[in-house]
py3Dmol code that shows the C-alpha trace and the ligand (Angstrom):
import py3Dmol

protein = """\
ATOM      1  CA  MET A   1       0.000   0.000   0.000  1.00  0.00           C
ATOM      2  CA  PRO A   2       1.662   3.291  -1.066  1.00  0.00           C
ATOM      3  CA  TYR A   3       2.095   6.162   1.378  1.00  0.00           C
ATOM      4  CA  GLN A   4      -0.755   8.673   1.133  1.00  0.00           C
ATOM      5  CA  ILE A   5       0.546  12.178   0.400  1.00  0.00           C
ATOM      6  CA  VAL A   6      -1.217  15.509   0.064  1.00  0.00           C
ATOM      7  CA  THR A   7       0.209  18.511  -1.722  1.00  0.00           C
ATOM      8  CA  ASN A   8      -1.197  21.984  -2.209  1.00  0.00           C
ATOM      9  CA  THR A   9       0.197  22.493  -5.739  1.00  0.00           C
ATOM     10  CA  PRO A  10       0.036  20.063  -8.676  1.00  0.00           C
ATOM     11  CA  LEU A  11       3.484  18.463  -8.929  1.00  0.00           C
ATOM     12  CA  SER A  12       5.631  18.223 -12.045  1.00  0.00           C
ATOM     13  CA  ASP A  13       6.330  14.878 -13.693  1.00  0.00           C
ATOM     14  CA  GLU A  14       9.891  15.188 -12.396  1.00  0.00           C
ATOM     15  CA  ILE A  15       8.766  15.457  -8.769  1.00  0.00           C
ATOM     16  CA  MET A  16       6.191  12.698  -9.277  1.00  0.00           C
ATOM     17  CA  ALA A  17       8.994  10.474 -10.579  1.00  0.00           C
ATOM     18  CA  MET A  18      11.078  11.260  -7.475  1.00  0.00           C
ATOM     19  CA  LEU A  19       8.138  10.287  -5.268  1.00  0.00           C
ATOM     20  CA  GLY A  20       7.743   7.089  -7.300  1.00  0.00           C
ATOM     21  CA  ASP A  21       5.375   4.214  -6.647  1.00  0.00           C
ATOM     22  CA  GLU A  22       6.017   4.494  -2.930  1.00  0.00           C
ATOM     23  CA  CYS A  23       3.675   7.494  -2.731  1.00  0.00           C
ATOM     24  CA  GLN A  24       0.137   8.166  -3.863  1.00  0.00           C
ATOM     25  CA  VAL A  25      -0.394  11.901  -4.276  1.00  0.00           C
ATOM     26  CA  HIS A  26      -3.633  13.818  -3.665  1.00  0.00           C
ATOM     27  CA  LEU A  27      -4.299  17.501  -4.111  1.00  0.00           C
ATOM     28  CA  TRP A  28      -5.069  19.415  -0.927  1.00  0.00           C
ATOM     29  CA  ALA A  29      -7.066  22.621  -0.906  1.00  0.00           C
ATOM     30  CA  ALA A  30      -7.780  24.633   2.243  1.00  0.00           C
ATOM     31  CA  THR A  31     -11.437  23.687   1.872  1.00  0.00           C
ATOM     32  CA  GLY A  32     -13.001  21.067  -0.296  1.00  0.00           C
ATOM     33  CA  THR A  33     -10.468  18.263   0.162  1.00  0.00           C
ATOM     34  CA  PRO A  34     -12.416  14.981   0.313  1.00  0.00           C
ATOM     35  CA  PRO A  35     -12.634  13.775   3.945  1.00  0.00           C
ATOM     36  CA  ALA A  36     -11.268  10.362   2.939  1.00  0.00           C
ATOM     37  CA  VAL A  37      -8.072  11.998   1.599  1.00  0.00           C
ATOM     38  CA  LEU A  38      -7.612  13.947   4.842  1.00  0.00           C
ATOM     39  CA  GLN A  39      -8.198  10.855   6.970  1.00  0.00           C
ATOM     40  CA  ALA A  40      -5.634   8.861   4.979  1.00  0.00           C
ATOM     41  CA  ALA A  41      -2.946  11.575   4.645  1.00  0.00           C
ATOM     42  CA  GLU A  42       0.405  10.539   6.109  1.00  0.00           C
ATOM     43  CA  GLY A  43       2.666  13.147   4.541  1.00  0.00           C
ATOM     44  CA  PHE A  44       2.165  16.779   3.472  1.00  0.00           C
ATOM     45  CA  PHE A  45       4.379  18.017   0.615  1.00  0.00           C
ATOM     46  CA  VAL A  46       4.156  21.807   0.922  1.00  0.00           C
ATOM     47  CA  TYR A  47       4.999  23.561  -2.342  1.00  0.00           C
ATOM     48  CA  GLY A  48       4.394  27.305  -2.106  1.00  0.00           C
ATOM     49  CA  HIS A  49       3.284  29.119   1.015  1.00  0.00           C
ATOM     50  CA  PRO A  50      -0.146  27.910   2.156  1.00  0.00           C
ATOM     51  CA  LYS A  51      -0.940  28.597   5.818  1.00  0.00           C
ATOM     52  CA  ILE A  52      -0.540  25.335   7.702  1.00  0.00           C
ATOM     53  CA  ASN A  53      -1.785  25.900  11.241  1.00  0.00           C
ATOM     54  CA  GLY A  54      -2.969  23.598  14.005  1.00  0.00           C
ATOM     55  CA  ALA A  55      -6.520  23.515  12.648  1.00  0.00           C
ATOM     56  CA  VAL A  56      -5.224  22.295   9.267  1.00  0.00           C
ATOM     57  CA  MET A  57      -3.070  19.653  10.966  1.00  0.00           C
ATOM     58  CA  ASP A  58      -6.092  18.471  12.953  1.00  0.00           C
ATOM     59  CA  THR A  59      -7.942  17.675   9.729  1.00  0.00           C
ATOM     60  CA  MET A  60      -5.230  15.054   9.019  1.00  0.00           C
ATOM     61  CA  PRO A  61      -5.099  12.815  12.095  1.00  0.00           C
ATOM     62  CA  HIS A  62      -2.523  10.418  10.630  1.00  0.00           C
ATOM     63  CA  LEU A  63      -0.047  13.041   9.410  1.00  0.00           C
ATOM     64  CA  ARG A  64       3.539  11.951  10.208  1.00  0.00           C
ATOM     65  CA  VAL A  65       5.616  14.523   8.327  1.00  0.00           C
ATOM     66  CA  ILE A  66       5.373  17.971   6.755  1.00  0.00           C
ATOM     67  CA  SER A  67       8.006  18.473   4.068  1.00  0.00           C
ATOM     68  CA  ASN A  68       8.420  22.057   2.900  1.00  0.00           C
ATOM     69  CA  PHE A  69       9.795  22.724  -0.567  1.00  0.00           C
ATOM     70  CA  GLY A  70      11.843  25.793   0.348  1.00  0.00           C
ATOM     71  CA  VAL A  71      13.816  27.150   3.246  1.00  0.00           C
ATOM     72  CA  GLY A  72      11.367  29.697   4.711  1.00  0.00           C
ATOM     73  CA  VAL A  73       8.756  28.045   6.919  1.00  0.00           C
ATOM     74  CA  ASP A  74       6.922  31.120   8.216  1.00  0.00           C
ATOM     75  CA  HIS A  75       3.687  29.759   6.696  1.00  0.00           C
ATOM     76  CA  ILE A  76       3.853  26.621   8.858  1.00  0.00           C
ATOM     77  CA  HIS A  77       2.984  26.831  12.548  1.00  0.00           C
ATOM     78  CA  LEU A  78       6.007  25.035  13.956  1.00  0.00           C
ATOM     79  CA  GLN A  79       4.874  24.895  17.586  1.00  0.00           C
ATOM     80  CA  GLU A  80       1.563  23.365  16.545  1.00  0.00           C
ATOM     81  CA  ALA A  81       3.447  20.741  14.529  1.00  0.00           C
ATOM     82  CA  LYS A  82       5.748  20.050  17.469  1.00  0.00           C
ATOM     83  CA  ALA A  83       2.797  19.761  19.849  1.00  0.00           C
ATOM     84  CA  ARG A  84       1.385  17.058  17.574  1.00  0.00           C
ATOM     85  CA  GLY A  85       4.751  15.301  17.156  1.00  0.00           C
ATOM     86  CA  ILE A  86       4.843  16.020  13.417  1.00  0.00           C
ATOM     87  CA  PRO A  87       8.399  16.699  12.152  1.00  0.00           C
ATOM     88  CA  VAL A  88       8.784  19.555   9.656  1.00  0.00           C
ATOM     89  CA  GLY A  89      11.551  19.474   7.038  1.00  0.00           C
ATOM     90  CA  ASN A  90      12.880  22.206   4.751  1.00  0.00           C
ATOM     91  CA  THR A  91      15.597  22.698   2.118  1.00  0.00           C
ATOM     92  CA  PRO A  92      18.310  24.974   3.555  1.00  0.00           C
ATOM     93  CA  ASN A  93      21.585  25.781   1.746  1.00  0.00           C
ATOM     94  CA  LEU A  94      20.239  24.673  -1.612  1.00  0.00           C
ATOM     95  CA  VAL A  95      18.600  28.032  -2.412  1.00  0.00           C
ATOM     96  CA  ASP A  96      21.483  30.309  -1.443  1.00  0.00           C
ATOM     97  CA  GLY A  97      23.243  30.792  -4.787  1.00  0.00           C
ATOM     98  CA  ALA A  98      20.087  31.240  -6.855  1.00  0.00           C
ATOM     99  CA  THR A  99      18.561  33.661  -4.347  1.00  0.00           C
ATOM    100  CA  ALA A 100      21.780  35.685  -4.179  1.00  0.00           C
ATOM    101  CA  ASP A 101      21.861  35.820  -7.995  1.00  0.00           C
ATOM    102  CA  MET A 102      18.287  37.099  -7.949  1.00  0.00           C
ATOM    103  CA  THR A 103      19.206  39.696  -5.334  1.00  0.00           C
ATOM    104  CA  PHE A 104      21.835  41.031  -7.701  1.00  0.00           C
ATOM    105  CA  ALA A 105      19.561  40.813 -10.733  1.00  0.00           C
ATOM    106  CA  LEU A 106      16.974  42.976  -8.965  1.00  0.00           C
ATOM    107  CA  LEU A 107      19.591  45.354  -7.595  1.00  0.00           C
ATOM    108  CA  MET A 108      21.008  45.920 -11.066  1.00  0.00           C
ATOM    109  CA  ALA A 109      17.605  46.148 -12.719  1.00  0.00           C
ATOM    110  CA  GLY A 110      16.710  48.901 -10.259  1.00  0.00           C
ATOM    111  CA  ALA A 111      19.992  50.803 -10.354  1.00  0.00           C
ATOM    112  CA  ARG A 112      20.300  50.651 -14.162  1.00  0.00           C
ATOM    113  CA  ASN A 113      16.637  51.192 -15.102  1.00  0.00           C
ATOM    114  CA  LEU A 114      16.529  47.891 -16.929  1.00  0.00           C
ATOM    115  CA  ILE A 115      12.772  47.382 -16.776  1.00  0.00           C
ATOM    116  CA  ILE A 116      11.709  50.917 -17.700  1.00  0.00           C
ATOM    117  CA  GLY A 117      14.405  50.774 -20.377  1.00  0.00           C
ATOM    118  CA  ASP A 118      13.010  47.523 -21.734  1.00  0.00           C
ATOM    119  CA  HIS A 119       9.505  48.985 -21.945  1.00  0.00           C
ATOM    120  CA  PHE A 120      10.821  52.144 -23.591  1.00  0.00           C
ATOM    121  CA  ALA A 121      12.967  50.235 -26.094  1.00  0.00           C
ATOM    122  CA  ARG A 122       9.902  48.259 -27.228  1.00  0.00           C
ATOM    123  CA  GLY A 123       7.566  51.265 -27.267  1.00  0.00           C
ATOM    124  CA  PRO A 124       6.562  53.719 -29.968  1.00  0.00           C
ATOM    125  CA  GLU A 125       8.630  56.585 -28.539  1.00  0.00           C
ATOM    126  CA  PHE A 126      12.027  55.009 -29.155  1.00  0.00           C
ATOM    127  CA  LEU A 127      12.771  56.267 -32.657  1.00  0.00           C
ATOM    128  CA  LYS A 128      16.164  57.828 -32.065  1.00  0.00           C
ATOM    129  CA  TYR A 129      18.948  57.089 -29.578  1.00  0.00           C
ATOM    130  CA  ASP A 130      18.934  59.676 -26.803  1.00  0.00           C
ATOM    131  CA  PRO A 131      22.022  59.806 -24.576  1.00  0.00           C
ATOM    132  CA  ASN A 132      20.197  61.941 -22.027  1.00  0.00           C
ATOM    133  CA  ILE A 133      17.679  59.408 -20.806  1.00  0.00           C
ATOM    134  CA  LEU A 134      17.487  56.849 -18.016  1.00  0.00           C
ATOM    135  CA  HIS A 135      20.734  57.544 -16.236  1.00  0.00           C
ATOM    136  CA  GLY A 136      20.906  55.235 -13.248  1.00  0.00           C
ATOM    137  CA  TYR A 137      23.588  54.714 -10.625  1.00  0.00           C
ATOM    138  CA  ASP A 138      26.911  52.865 -10.655  1.00  0.00           C
ATOM    139  CA  VAL A 139      26.659  49.509  -8.966  1.00  0.00           C
ATOM    140  CA  PHE A 140      30.397  48.808  -9.005  1.00  0.00           C
ATOM    141  CA  GLY A 141      32.266  50.553  -6.234  1.00  0.00           C
ATOM    142  CA  GLY A 142      29.068  51.366  -4.320  1.00  0.00           C
ATOM    143  CA  THR A 143      28.254  50.563  -0.720  1.00  0.00           C
ATOM    144  CA  LEU A 144      26.043  47.554  -0.229  1.00  0.00           C
ATOM    145  CA  GLY A 145      24.111  47.074   3.016  1.00  0.00           C
ATOM    146  CA  ILE A 146      23.065  43.471   3.588  1.00  0.00           C
ATOM    147  CA  ILE A 147      20.399  42.976   6.238  1.00  0.00           C
ATOM    148  CA  GLY A 148      20.646  39.353   7.351  1.00  0.00           C
ATOM    149  CA  MET A 149      24.088  37.751   7.169  1.00  0.00           C
ATOM    150  CA  GLY A 150      22.911  34.155   6.963  1.00  0.00           C
ATOM    151  CA  ASN A 151      23.669  31.740   4.142  1.00  0.00           C
ATOM    152  CA  ILE A 152      22.008  33.864   1.448  1.00  0.00           C
ATOM    153  CA  GLY A 153      23.461  37.110   2.796  1.00  0.00           C
ATOM    154  CA  ARG A 154      26.937  35.600   2.608  1.00  0.00           C
ATOM    155  CA  GLU A 155      26.419  34.632  -1.024  1.00  0.00           C
ATOM    156  CA  VAL A 156      25.287  38.189  -1.788  1.00  0.00           C
ATOM    157  CA  ALA A 157      28.456  39.513  -0.103  1.00  0.00           C
ATOM    158  CA  ARG A 158      30.610  37.164  -2.183  1.00  0.00           C
ATOM    159  CA  ARG A 159      29.074  38.500  -5.372  1.00  0.00           C
ATOM    160  CA  ALA A 160      29.512  42.097  -4.203  1.00  0.00           C
ATOM    161  CA  LYS A 161      33.284  41.557  -3.991  1.00  0.00           C
ATOM    162  CA  GLY A 162      33.331  41.065  -7.754  1.00  0.00           C
ATOM    163  CA  PHE A 163      31.715  44.472  -8.114  1.00  0.00           C
ATOM    164  CA  ASP A 164      34.335  46.125  -5.874  1.00  0.00           C
ATOM    165  CA  MET A 165      31.669  47.089  -3.405  1.00  0.00           C
ATOM    166  CA  LYS A 166      32.141  48.036   0.213  1.00  0.00           C
ATOM    167  CA  VAL A 167      29.858  45.714   2.173  1.00  0.00           C
ATOM    168  CA  LEU A 168      28.130  46.611   5.427  1.00  0.00           C
ATOM    169  CA  TYR A 169      25.883  44.110   7.127  1.00  0.00           C
ATOM    170  CA  HIS A 170      23.386  44.069   9.910  1.00  0.00           C
ATOM    171  CA  ASN A 171      22.390  40.922  11.742  1.00  0.00           C
ATOM    172  CA  ARG A 172      20.882  39.957  15.099  1.00  0.00           C
ATOM    173  CA  ARG A 173      24.334  38.753  16.114  1.00  0.00           C
ATOM    174  CA  ARG A 174      27.669  39.819  14.692  1.00  0.00           C
ATOM    175  CA  ASN A 175      29.200  37.248  12.377  1.00  0.00           C
ATOM    176  CA  PRO A 176      32.989  37.303  12.954  1.00  0.00           C
ATOM    177  CA  GLN A 177      33.519  34.447  10.490  1.00  0.00           C
ATOM    178  CA  ALA A 178      31.837  36.377   7.668  1.00  0.00           C
ATOM    179  CA  GLU A 179      33.794  39.486   8.659  1.00  0.00           C
ATOM    180  CA  ALA A 180      37.089  37.578   8.436  1.00  0.00           C
ATOM    181  CA  GLU A 181      36.283  35.607   5.300  1.00  0.00           C
ATOM    182  CA  LEU A 182      34.425  38.215   3.267  1.00  0.00           C
ATOM    183  CA  GLY A 183      35.745  41.511   4.606  1.00  0.00           C
ATOM    184  CA  VAL A 184      32.249  42.700   5.514  1.00  0.00           C
ATOM    185  CA  THR A 185      31.726  45.295   8.240  1.00  0.00           C
ATOM    186  CA  TYR A 186      29.036  45.144  10.912  1.00  0.00           C
ATOM    187  CA  ALA A 187      26.818  48.211  11.203  1.00  0.00           C
ATOM    188  CA  THR A 188      23.804  49.104  13.311  1.00  0.00           C
ATOM    189  CA  LEU A 189      20.609  49.236  11.281  1.00  0.00           C
ATOM    190  CA  PRO A 190      20.471  53.059  11.225  1.00  0.00           C
ATOM    191  CA  ASP A 191      24.152  53.302  10.210  1.00  0.00           C
ATOM    192  CA  LEU A 192      23.672  50.772   7.434  1.00  0.00           C
ATOM    193  CA  LEU A 193      20.568  52.511   6.120  1.00  0.00           C
ATOM    194  CA  GLN A 194      22.236  55.911   6.149  1.00  0.00           C
ATOM    195  CA  GLN A 195      25.430  54.770   4.420  1.00  0.00           C
ATOM    196  CA  ALA A 196      24.329  52.160   1.897  1.00  0.00           C
ATOM    197  CA  ASP A 197      23.698  52.860  -1.777  1.00  0.00           C
ATOM    198  CA  PHE A 198      21.976  49.491  -2.045  1.00  0.00           C
ATOM    199  CA  VAL A 199      20.124  47.712   0.738  1.00  0.00           C
ATOM    200  CA  THR A 200      19.224  44.037   0.397  1.00  0.00           C
ATOM    201  CA  LEU A 201      16.888  42.149   2.704  1.00  0.00           C
ATOM    202  CA  ASN A 202      18.045  38.583   3.288  1.00  0.00           C
ATOM    203  CA  VAL A 203      16.377  37.771   6.620  1.00  0.00           C
ATOM    204  CA  PRO A 204      13.815  35.094   7.481  1.00  0.00           C
ATOM    205  CA  MET A 205      10.262  36.208   8.278  1.00  0.00           C
ATOM    206  CA  THR A 206       9.865  36.193  12.058  1.00  0.00           C
ATOM    207  CA  PRO A 207       7.969  38.375  14.536  1.00  0.00           C
ATOM    208  CA  GLU A 208      11.226  40.368  14.933  1.00  0.00           C
ATOM    209  CA  THR A 209      11.647  41.042  11.214  1.00  0.00           C
ATOM    210  CA  ARG A 210       8.001  41.994  10.527  1.00  0.00           C
ATOM    211  CA  HIS A 211       8.022  45.562   9.165  1.00  0.00           C
ATOM    212  CA  LEU A 212      11.732  45.871   9.922  1.00  0.00           C
ATOM    213  CA  ILE A 213      11.696  48.454   7.142  1.00  0.00           C
ATOM    214  CA  GLY A 214       9.018  51.043   7.837  1.00  0.00           C
ATOM    215  CA  ARG A 215       8.667  54.808   7.505  1.00  0.00           C
ATOM    216  CA  GLU A 216      11.432  55.608   9.988  1.00  0.00           C
ATOM    217  CA  GLN A 217      13.907  53.302   8.233  1.00  0.00           C
ATOM    218  CA  LEU A 218      12.996  54.429   4.720  1.00  0.00           C
ATOM    219  CA  ARG A 219      13.454  58.038   5.822  1.00  0.00           C
ATOM    220  CA  MET A 220      17.021  57.196   6.869  1.00  0.00           C
ATOM    221  CA  MET A 221      18.003  55.884   3.447  1.00  0.00           C
ATOM    222  CA  LYS A 222      19.742  57.906   0.749  1.00  0.00           C
ATOM    223  CA  PRO A 223      17.484  59.481  -1.899  1.00  0.00           C
ATOM    224  CA  THR A 224      19.615  57.594  -4.438  1.00  0.00           C
ATOM    225  CA  ALA A 225      19.296  54.212  -2.693  1.00  0.00           C
ATOM    226  CA  VAL A 226      17.892  50.999  -4.149  1.00  0.00           C
ATOM    227  CA  LEU A 227      16.040  48.683  -1.750  1.00  0.00           C
ATOM    228  CA  VAL A 228      15.909  44.991  -2.693  1.00  0.00           C
ATOM    229  CA  ASN A 229      13.651  42.432  -0.998  1.00  0.00           C
ATOM    230  CA  VAL A 230      14.133  38.739  -1.749  1.00  0.00           C
ATOM    231  CA  ALA A 231      13.135  37.647   1.768  1.00  0.00           C
ATOM    232  CA  ARG A 232       9.428  37.886   2.590  1.00  0.00           C
ATOM    233  CA  GLY A 233       7.007  40.686   1.788  1.00  0.00           C
ATOM    234  CA  GLY A 234       6.189  41.277   5.442  1.00  0.00           C
ATOM    235  CA  VAL A 235       9.714  42.519   6.166  1.00  0.00           C
ATOM    236  CA  ILE A 236       8.713  45.838   4.539  1.00  0.00           C
ATOM    237  CA  ASP A 237       5.717  47.931   5.560  1.00  0.00           C
ATOM    238  CA  HIS A 238       4.146  48.338   2.107  1.00  0.00           C
ATOM    239  CA  ASP A 239       2.167  51.477   3.024  1.00  0.00           C
ATOM    240  CA  ALA A 240       5.411  53.126   4.066  1.00  0.00           C
ATOM    241  CA  LEU A 241       7.142  51.898   0.912  1.00  0.00           C
ATOM    242  CA  LEU A 242       4.389  53.327  -1.271  1.00  0.00           C
ATOM    243  CA  GLU A 243       4.808  56.727   0.364  1.00  0.00           C
ATOM    244  CA  ALA A 244       8.604  56.519   0.092  1.00  0.00           C
ATOM    245  CA  LEU A 245       8.496  55.700  -3.624  1.00  0.00           C
ATOM    246  CA  GLN A 246       5.787  58.221  -4.464  1.00  0.00           C
ATOM    247  CA  GLU A 247       7.640  60.972  -2.622  1.00  0.00           C
ATOM    248  CA  ARG A 248      11.071  59.776  -3.829  1.00  0.00           C
ATOM    249  CA  TRP A 249      12.617  59.248  -0.402  1.00  0.00           C
ATOM    250  CA  ILE A 250      14.620  56.516  -2.155  1.00  0.00           C
ATOM    251  CA  TYR A 251      15.490  55.940  -5.831  1.00  0.00           C
ATOM    252  CA  CYS A 252      13.652  52.684  -6.257  1.00  0.00           C
ATOM    253  CA  ALA A 253      12.618  49.375  -4.754  1.00  0.00           C
ATOM    254  CA  ALA A 254      13.041  45.970  -6.351  1.00  0.00           C
ATOM    255  CA  LEU A 255      10.823  43.281  -4.872  1.00  0.00           C
ATOM    256  CA  ASP A 256      10.739  39.556  -5.440  1.00  0.00           C
ATOM    257  CA  VAL A 257       8.234  39.154  -2.603  1.00  0.00           C
ATOM    258  CA  THR A 258       5.236  41.090  -1.349  1.00  0.00           C
ATOM    259  CA  GLU A 259       2.540  40.876   1.285  1.00  0.00           C
ATOM    260  CA  PRO A 260       0.041  39.757   0.248  1.00  0.00           C
ATOM    261  CA  GLU A 261       1.542  37.752  -2.589  1.00  0.00           C
ATOM    262  CA  PRO A 262       0.501  38.491  -5.220  1.00  0.00           C
ATOM    263  CA  LEU A 263      -0.537  42.064  -4.526  1.00  0.00           C
ATOM    264  CA  PRO A 264      -4.116  42.900  -5.571  1.00  0.00           C
ATOM    265  CA  ARG A 265      -3.966  43.771  -9.280  1.00  0.00           C
ATOM    266  CA  ASP A 266      -5.034  47.359  -8.607  1.00  0.00           C
ATOM    267  CA  HIS A 267      -2.459  47.927  -5.850  1.00  0.00           C
ATOM    268  CA  PRO A 268      -0.944  51.425  -6.195  1.00  0.00           C
ATOM    269  CA  LEU A 269       2.619  50.062  -5.902  1.00  0.00           C
ATOM    270  CA  LEU A 270       2.150  48.295  -9.238  1.00  0.00           C
ATOM    271  CA  LYS A 271       1.597  51.626 -10.970  1.00  0.00           C
ATOM    272  CA  LEU A 272       4.960  53.078  -9.986  1.00  0.00           C
ATOM    273  CA  GLU A 273       7.859  53.339 -12.420  1.00  0.00           C
ATOM    274  CA  ASN A 274      10.383  53.302  -9.594  1.00  0.00           C
ATOM    275  CA  LEU A 275       9.325  49.803  -8.560  1.00  0.00           C
ATOM    276  CA  VAL A 276      10.782  46.656 -10.097  1.00  0.00           C
ATOM    277  CA  ILE A 277       8.806  43.543  -9.245  1.00  0.00           C
ATOM    278  CA  ALA A 278       9.153  39.809  -9.847  1.00  0.00           C
ATOM    279  CA  PRO A 279       6.728  36.971  -8.993  1.00  0.00           C
ATOM    280  CA  HIS A 280       8.830  35.325  -6.231  1.00  0.00           C
ATOM    281  CA  LEU A 281      11.535  33.875  -8.465  1.00  0.00           C
ATOM    282  CA  GLY A 282      14.374  33.784  -5.908  1.00  0.00           C
ATOM    283  CA  SER A 283      15.060  30.073  -6.176  1.00  0.00           C
ATOM    284  CA  ALA A 284      13.415  29.551  -9.556  1.00  0.00           C
ATOM    285  CA  THR A 285      16.151  28.000 -11.633  1.00  0.00           C
ATOM    286  CA  ARG A 286      15.908  24.510 -13.036  1.00  0.00           C
ATOM    287  CA  GLN A 287      18.998  23.272 -11.237  1.00  0.00           C
ATOM    288  CA  THR A 288      18.111  24.764  -7.853  1.00  0.00           C
ATOM    289  CA  ARG A 289      14.489  23.659  -7.988  1.00  0.00           C
ATOM    290  CA  ARG A 290      15.617  20.133  -8.895  1.00  0.00           C
ATOM    291  CA  ARG A 291      17.929  20.004  -5.882  1.00  0.00           C
ATOM    292  CA  MET A 292      15.192  21.411  -3.641  1.00  0.00           C
ATOM    293  CA  ALA A 293      12.688  18.895  -4.976  1.00  0.00           C
ATOM    294  CA  GLN A 294      15.005  15.980  -4.260  1.00  0.00           C
ATOM    295  CA  ARG A 295      15.648  17.195  -0.705  1.00  0.00           C
ATOM    296  CA  ALA A 296      11.944  17.803  -0.060  1.00  0.00           C
ATOM    297  CA  VAL A 297      11.186  14.292  -1.337  1.00  0.00           C
ATOM    298  CA  ASP A 298      13.992  12.795   0.769  1.00  0.00           C
ATOM    299  CA  ASN A 299      12.724  14.602   3.892  1.00  0.00           C
ATOM    300  CA  LEU A 300       9.196  13.422   3.154  1.00  0.00           C
ATOM    301  CA  LYS A 301      10.177   9.798   2.690  1.00  0.00           C
ATOM    302  CA  ALA A 302      12.363   9.829   5.804  1.00  0.00           C
ATOM    303  CA  GLY A 303       9.411  11.110   7.841  1.00  0.00           C
ATOM    304  CA  LEU A 304       7.057   8.538   6.346  1.00  0.00           C
ATOM    305  CA  ARG A 305       9.462   5.746   7.292  1.00  0.00           C
ATOM    306  CA  GLY A 306       9.810   7.130  10.808  1.00  0.00           C
ATOM    307  CA  GLU A 307      13.466   8.057  10.197  1.00  0.00           C
ATOM    308  CA  PRO A 308      15.091  11.398  11.152  1.00  0.00           C
ATOM    309  CA  LEU A 309      14.646  14.063   8.466  1.00  0.00           C
ATOM    310  CA  ILE A 310      17.762  15.244   6.631  1.00  0.00           C
ATOM    311  CA  ASN A 311      16.846  18.865   7.357  1.00  0.00           C
ATOM    312  CA  PRO A 312      14.495  19.003  10.307  1.00  0.00           C
ATOM    313  CA  VAL A 313      13.368  22.520  11.188  1.00  0.00           C
ATOM    314  CA  ALA A 314      14.227  23.078  14.842  1.00  0.00           C
TER     315      ALA A 314
END
"""
ligand_1 = """\
13
LIG
C 10.578 28.725 -2.797
C 11.277 30.349 -0.928
O 10.414 28.932 -4.116
O 12.858 28.779 -0.127
C 12.041 29.650 0.129
O 11.837 30.011 1.304
O 10.646 31.299 -0.690
C 11.327 29.934 -2.332
O 12.652 29.841 -2.719
C 9.262 28.458 -2.251
O 9.328 28.187 -0.912
C 8.570 27.359 -3.044
O 7.821 26.509 -2.261
"""
view = py3Dmol.view(width=600, height=400)
view.addModel(protein, "pdb")
view.setStyle({"model": 0}, {"cartoon": {"style": "trace"}})
view.addModel(ligand_1, "xyz")
view.setStyle({"model": 1}, {"stick": {}})
view.zoomTo()
view.show()
């Protein structure tokens, strides 16, 4: 009898092949999942960011493992899982390079007006080269402020070295190893915000990081600064960001994540030219997603067999 699995997103053939005959997969929806599927569910393969709280767990009395496809687990209520003895697995380390690449892609798109430039170059107004338009800011040689010097933050710092950037970082705790290895300098949050030409958010979503960047922080930043968020939307207060971009407190923001995600289609942020936005593509490369898929499958199977997960979330 195969293991009974639920997942919130239809899975690719590649992931289905990794799950193999050992697992029978059913689609879970917050409401409307057939009671028989919930009763039988032994493993939850979480792909995306559905809210998995205690009430959801209680609908699946035989659940033995929650395997999250991704590193951030802010959408899963960990204490509720622990209280029910359900191990939760995630995919740390595997997303670092791709997410750091995306951080730089957004930073450069913002600083060099790549998206507005793309629209202009396709549009009816571009009939003659004009050297006076769309001057951005040098990325090379600038000061980068990394908020969150974890695995992804370190990868961002490594890339910044290639751009001859001075790197400041802010973190809950100082990271002497990163300082020694990467030549990064610790700064308080206000100091970082005041000095950085580019600020990247590379922190997990926790109660402490909710609205870490609000009006007060945006006011501290340089009017030429680019703010990049590849973490979670909730790290920035979006009302404050809207005001900051409309009133040009900063040069631009480049967001891979928002809250809610996606933003309502008529959200005023989406109308701004000084906003670059992507649909949460941080880890979205074929190679990275394949590695993440394999780890999520391995965590899932370990939990189903009653073995320790490869990456249990503490
Ligand atoms: C994933 C992410 O794409 O790893 C994370 O925390 O946000 C993304 O890289 C996402 O979790 C897919 O399930």
